[in-house]
C-alpha positions as CSV (number, residue, x, y, z in Angstrom):
1,M,0.0,0.0,0.0
2,A,1.2,3.5,-0.8
3,E,2.0,5.3,2.5
4,H,2.3,8.7,0.8
5,W,1.0,10.4,-2.2
6,L,2.1,8.5,-5.3
7,Q,1.9,10.3,-8.6
8,I,2.4,8.5,-11.9
9,K,2.8,10.4,-15.1
10,G,1.1,8.8,-18.1
11,D,1.5,9.1,-21.8
12,P,3.5,12.2,-22.8
13,S,1.5,12.6,-26.0
14,V,-1.7,13.0,-24.0
15,R,0.0,15.6,-21.7
16,R,1.3,17.5,-24.7
17,F,-2.2,18.2,-26.0
18,V,-4.1,18.6,-22.7
19,F,-4.9,22.3,-23.3
20,E,-6.2,21.6,-26.8
21,Q,-9.0,19.3,-25.5
22,T,-12.1,20.1,-23.5
23,R,-14.3,17.9,-21.3
24,T,-17.3,16.5,-23.0
25,A,-20.3,16.3,-20.6
26,S,-21.3,12.7,-20.0
27,L,-24.5,11.2,-18.5
28,F,-22.6,10.9,-15.2
29,D,-21.8,14.6,-15.4
30,A,-25.4,15.5,-16.1
31,R,-26.6,13.5,-13.1
32,I,-23.5,13.9,-10.9
33,D,-25.4,14.6,-7.6
34,E,-27.6,11.6,-8.0
35,L,-24.5,9.5,-8.9
36,M,-22.6,10.7,-5.8
37,A,-25.6,9.9,-3.6
38,T,-25.8,6.4,-5.1
39,V,-22.1,5.7,-4.7
40,A,-22.2,7.0,-1.1
41,A,-25.1,4.6,-0.3
42,L,-23.2,1.7,-1.9
43,L,-20.1,2.4,0.1
44,T,-21.8,3.1,3.5
45,R,-24.9,0.8,3.5
46,H,-24.7,-1.8,0.7
47,G,-21.5,-3.7,1.1
48,V,-19.3,-2.1,-1.4
49,F,-15.7,-1.6,-0.1
50,H,-14.1,-0.3,-3.3
51,A,-15.8,1.8,-6.0
52,K,-14.3,3.4,-9.1
53,I,-16.3,6.0,-11.0
54,H,-15.4,6.4,-14.7
55,F,-17.0,9.7,-15.4
56,S,-16.4,10.0,-19.2
57,S,-17.4,6.5,-20.1
58,N,-20.3,6.3,-17.5
59,Q,-19.0,3.2,-15.8
60,L,-19.2,2.4,-12.1
61,T,-17.0,-0.6,-11.0
62,C,-17.7,-2.0,-7.5
63,W,-16.0,-4.6,-5.3
64,L,-18.3,-6.1,-2.5
65,Y,-17.4,-7.4,0.9
66,N,-19.4,-10.6,0.4
67,D,-17.7,-11.4,-2.9
68,P,-14.3,-9.5,-3.0
69,Y,-12.7,-11.5,-5.8
70,R,-15.1,-10.4,-8.5
71,Y,-15.9,-6.9,-9.5
72,R,-19.1,-5.7,-11.0
73,V,-19.4,-3.1,-13.8
74,F,-22.5,-1.0,-14.1
75,V,-22.9,1.2,-17.2
76,G,-24.9,4.4,-17.8
77,E,-28.6,4.4,-17.1
78,E,-28.3,1.1,-15.2
79,V,-26.9,3.1,-12.2
80,F,-29.9,5.3,-12.1
81,A,-32.6,2.6,-12.8
82,P,-35.3,2.3,-10.2
83,G,-34.4,-0.3,-7.6
84,F,-30.7,-0.2,-8.4
85,L,-29.7,0.0,-4.7
86,E,-32.1,-2.7,-3.8
87,R,-30.0,-5.2,-5.9
88,F,-27.4,-5.0,-3.1
89,D,-27.7,-6.4,0.4
90,Q,-27.8,-4.1,3.4
91,V,-24.2,-4.6,4.6
92,V,-22.2,-2.2,6.8
93,A,-18.4,-1.9,6.6
94,I,-15.9,-4.2,8.2
95,D,-14.9,-3.6,11.8
96,K,-12.1,-1.1,11.1
97,P,-12.2,0.4,7.6
98,L,-9.4,3.0,7.0
99,I,-12.0,5.3,5.4
100,A,-14.9,5.9,7.8
101,A,-18.4,6.0,6.4
102,A,-18.7,9.6,7.6
103,T,-15.7,10.6,5.3
104,V,-17.2,9.1,2.1
105,P,-19.5,12.0,1.2
106,A,-16.6,14.5,1.6
107,V,-14.4,12.4,-0.7
108,L,-17.1,12.2,-3.3
109,A,-17.7,16.0,-3.1
110,E,-14.1,16.5,-4.0
111,F,-14.4,14.1,-6.9
112,R,-17.4,16.2,-8.1
113,R,-15.4,19.4,-7.7
114,L,-12.4,18.0,-9.6
115,R,-14.6,16.7,-12.4
116,L,-16.4,19.9,-13.0
117,K,-13.8,22.5,-12.0
118,D,-11.9,22.9,-15.3
119,E,-12.7,22.2,-18.9
120,S,-9.2,21.1,-19.9
121,V,-7.7,19.5,-16.8
122,Y,-10.4,17.4,-15.1
123,L,-10.9,14.2,-13.2
124,R,-11.5,11.2,-15.6
125,N,-12.0,8.6,-12.9
126,G,-11.9,8.4,-9.1
127,S,-11.8,5.5,-6.7
128,L,-11.9,5.0,-3.0
129,N,-11.1,1.8,-1.1
130,L,-12.5,1.7,2.4
131,I,-10.2,-1.2,3.4
132,N,-6.8,0.1,2.4
133,G,-7.7,3.8,2.8
134,L,-6.5,4.8,-0.7
135,I,-8.1,7.4,-3.0
136,G,-7.2,6.9,-6.6
137,M,-7.6,9.5,-9.3
138,T,-6.7,9.8,-13.0
139,F,-6.9,13.2,-14.8
140,S,-7.3,14.3,-18.4
141,C,-3.6,15.0,-18.5
142,D,-3.1,11.2,-18.1
143,G,-1.7,11.6,-14.6
144,S,-2.6,9.1,-11.9
145,H,-2.6,9.7,-8.2
146,Y,-2.9,7.3,-5.3
147,I,-3.3,9.1,-2.0
148,P,-3.9,7.8,1.6
149,V,-7.1,9.4,2.8
150,E,-5.2,11.2,5.6
151,E,-3.4,13.2,2.9
152,F,-6.2,13.5,0.4
153,F,-8.0,16.6,1.5
154,A,-4.8,18.7,2.0
155,T,-3.5,17.5,-1.4
156,V,-6.7,18.2,-3.4
157,R,-7.0,21.7,-2.2
158,N,-4.1,22.6,-4.5
159,L,-5.6,20.8,-7.5
């Protein structure tokens, strides 16, 4: 597990043209508040310990406590379908997750801000893992970041 902020620079050709691109609004962008509420519920009440939101491609990937070796991918409107949350058992977190349930909404609020803040440099995907305490983010400039939750809020203030 990364104990400090780990930044990995991606494809130099993507970084070279970052300011020539603009974010294209996705379904997840258009319904971002509803999306964040759904992801928060999954992480705090429905047995998901790791969730990754792919904003541009409208994918939500989840790992569950009761089946941790298989991930599930939900795409587009499926996440907003009536009864989506009811597909998951009511399960609370393990005894000592490194990211407390009370912290989840604040992390998701930062994801929202980083997604919508800028039209050229923006969050492409964000993940949080309650068990290992890591926040993962990939940006439009093809940079990836893995940050322990303790450092996350101080770090993203500068992004």
